[in-house]
C-alpha positions, 0 to 999 in steps of 0.5 A: 641637185634635186630630183624633179617630179611632174604630175600628168592630170586628167581634166577631173584632177585625177592623176594619171602618170608621174614622171621624175628624174633630172634634166641632166641625167634621165627621166622615168615614168610610173603609174601614180599608185605605185609612186604613192605607195613607194613614197609612203614606204620611203617616209616609214623607212620600210621599203619592201624592195628599195631601189639602190642608187646605182640600179638605174643604168642596169634597170634602164638597160632592160627597158631599152632596145638592144641597139640602144644600150651602147649609147648609155652614159658611163657616168654614174646616175644619182636618180633613185629608180622606183620599182616598176618605173619605165625609162622615158629619156636618158642623156646621150653619152659625150663624144670621145674628145668632150673633155677637150671640147668644154665637156660639150655634147655631140650636138653642141660640138657641131654647132659651129661647124662650117660646111663647104658652101654655107658662105653663100647663105650666111650673113657675113656677121654669122659667128661661124665666120669668126677667124679667131674661133675658126683658128681655135677649132683648127688647133692653131691657137697662135692664130686665134690669139692674133685674130682675137686681139685684131677683132678687139681692136677693130671693135674698139675702133668702131666704138670710137667712130660711132662716138665721133658721129654720135651715132647709136648702135643698133642690132640688126635682126632683133630689137628690144621690146615687149613680148606680145604674148607675155607682156614682158621685155624681150628680144623681138624679131625685126624681119629680113633675115631669111630674105637673105639680103645681106648687102648692107651688113657691117664688116665686124670680122 
């Protein structure tokens, strides 16, 4: 994966700041003069003090508050840090059980969390109510497999019924159309979701 570089420009097109790095690792910032000087020496192969590939985490730690250094990922970073750069952002470390949860981050692991009382405000079609996923997250793989097969058969039966009635399946909360801002095909919000009237939602689970 290549390192991305962005330039912040004044309205006069004068370079104000350089941001570089990888969205999967970290982002650094540096003034344009230092950046151009480094790149010039890099092309000539005569860096006065060439940053090593593994200097990133150590250099980053010196720019971070003490209470944040414990969150530095242990994964090796591959961004070559230019001397004089300031750390702008770094990915959070993965949770201890990330390997068992498809290498999800702490945020993505929590996306399907179902807290007590949420059922009252969620539509019955919300994926957090899927019994097969809930069984898998609870470690009951046999139940998850059985529920998955049941849901798939339920979906097939629903398609057969629509075919008999020649009914077209329509999405509830979004519909295909042209984005009013870009003019490109997109999914547009149909409304009514936040009114919380889910009385006529289909029974899909």
